[in-house]
N, C-alpha and C positions, 0 to 999 in steps of 0.2 A: 734307789739301790746304788750305793757308791761301788763301782767296779774295783777300785784299788782295795777298798776294805774287804771285799769278798775274797780277793786273791790272797790276802794276808791271813784270813781265817782258816781253821782246819776244815778238812772235807767232812769229817765225821760231825763236827758242829754244825755245818751247813745243812747236812742231811737230817740231823736231829730236829733242827728248826723247821724244815719243810722236807718231808720225805719224797715229794715229787722230784726233788733234785737228784734223788738216787737214780731215776730213770734216765736223766740226761747224762749223769756220769757214766752210767753202764754203756750208753751208746759209744762213748769215747774211750772205753776200757779203763776208767779211773776207779781204783779200789777205794770204796767208801766204808768198808767194814774193818778188815784187818790193817788196812793202810789209812784208816780215818784220821790218824794223828797228824798227817802231813798237811802243810798249808795247801790251799788250791793251787797256788802258783807252782809249788814243787811238784804236786801231783800231775799238773799239766806238762811240766818239763819231763817227768819221768816217763809218762804215757806218750810223749810226742805230740800233744795237742795244742793247737793254736789257741791261745787264751781269748782272742777277740771273738772267735766263733762260738766258743763255749759261754762266754758271757752274754753274747746275743740270744742265745737259746734260754739261758737262765732268766734274762729280762723278759722275753716273750712269756715263758712259763708263769713268771710272777704276775704278769698283767692279766693272765687268763683266769685268775680266781685266787680264793684264800687257800692257805696251807691247812692240811688236816692235822691239827695239833692235838688231837684226842689222847694218843698214847703218851705224849710229853707231859700231859696234865694228870696222868694217873697217879695215885699214891703208889709207893713202892710195892706194897703187897699185891695190889691189883695189877701192876705191871708185870710182876713175877707170874701171877695167875695167868695173864694173857700169854706170856712167853711159853709157859708149860703147856697150856691148852692148845695153843696153835703150833709152835714150832717144835717142842719137845715131842708132842704127840705125832707130828708130821714125820719126823726122823723115824720114829719107831714104826709108823705105818710103811714108809717107803723103803727103809733099809732091807728088810727080807725080800721085798720084791726085786730090787736091784741086784741082790746077791743071787737070786733065782735067775734073773734074766742073763747075767754074765756067766753063770754056771752053764746054762743051756748053750750060749754062745761059744764057749770053750769046747763043748762036746760036739757042737755041730761044725764049727769053723776054725777052731784053734789050731789045727795043723795046716791050714791054708791061708790065713790071714795073720800077718805078724803082730798086729796090734791087739788082738783079742786077748791072749794070755796076759800081757801087761795090763790091760784095761781091767780084767777081773781082779789081778793082784792089788791094783790102786783102789778099786772099789772096796775090797776087802779091808784094806788098811784104813780107809776113811771110816768105815763102820766100826773097826776095832778101836779107833780113836774116839768116835763120837758117842757110842753107847756108854762106856765108863764115864766119859766127860759129863753126860746128862745126869748120871747117878750121883757124881760128886756135887753137882750144883744143887740137885734136889735134896740131897741128904746132909750135906754140910753148909755150902755157901747161902743157899736161899733161906733155910731156916734162921741162920745168923743174921741175915738182912732183915728178915721179918721181925726178929727180936729187937734189933737196932731200931727200926722204924716205930716200934711200939714202946720205946723207952725201956726195954727189959734188958737184963744182963745177958750177954752173948755166951753161950755154953759151947766153947770150942777150944781145941788145943793148938790152934794155928796162930795164936798171938794176934797181931793187928789184922783187921779185916782186909787191908790191902795185900796181905800175903796170898789168900786163896784167890782174890781178884786177879792179881798178877799171874798166878798159875793158870787161871782159866783163859786169860788173854793169850798167855803163851800157846796154850792148846788151841785156841782160835787161829793163831798164826800158822800152826801146823795143819789145821784143816784147810786153810786158805792155800797153803802150797800144794796140797794134794788135789784140790780142786783145779788149780792151775795146770797141774800135770795131766788130769783128766781131760781138761779142755784141749791141751796140746795133742794128746794121743788121739782124740776123736775128731780133730780138725774142726774145732767149735761145735761139737755134737751134730755134725753132718754126715749121715750114713751114705755109703756108696749107693749108686743106682740100683744095684742088684741085691741090696741088703734084704734079708728076710723080715718078717713081721716083728719077731722078738728083738732083732737088732734095732729096728727103727723105734719100737716102743722104749727100749732101753735107753737109746740117746735122747729121746724126748723126755724121759723121766729124769734123766741126769740133768738136763738143762733146767727142768723145773725145780729139781733138788738143789741145784747151785743157787738159783734165784732166791729160794726159801732160806737157804743157809746164810747167804749174804745179808738178808733182812734180819734173820735171827742174831747173827754176830753183831750187826750194827745196833740192834735194840739193846744188847747187853753192853757192849763196848762203849757206845756213845750216848746212851740214855741212862741205863740202870746203874752201871758202875760209877760214873761221875756223880750222880745223885747220892750214891752211898758214901763216896769218898768225902762229898761235901759235909756229910753228917759228922765226920771225925775232925773237922777243922775247928 
């Protein structure tokens, strides 16, 4: 592994090649989904991360075994199936629970803890963005990609396939900004010592939700969409 060449490559490309790198990047606060287009060197600079320490960890990880390249090898239709069955289904499962938890927290603690009402508002904003986003992918973009992959005519009014892809990437960026705000409000999802059970469960679920959404966005931005755009070349 050439350290210089790694630093010049994009974070998203590196994670697409070996998803284990995502866990290393997450330890250092490096955005590998919405910020996946940055070079590793620029991502380190942005996050204030020493490149030598990060490269040492990546080298150790690489020596520990082979990358799981299964998803990267899937045909486009099967990759979409995976995204829908795992990540879209996950959002639909957890969104109502998070809205329920935050509503309970507002009723029980909203007048006494300043962070509770903003937390509930940002969770609502995230779900208001994500649910229509999933529908646009499932009803417009993904059927078009399946048709392209099968060599069929694309039935859509959006022009070039790059147009809806860019729209989805923009919405991914919006979701990433909301997640950053939630992490800030919750102090990295750390409940206070006297937090009730709902509060603790809410923060733990939010942390899990963030991790899943990062992987979800990564699979689309860094695996699915580049493969689709390559078909148009």
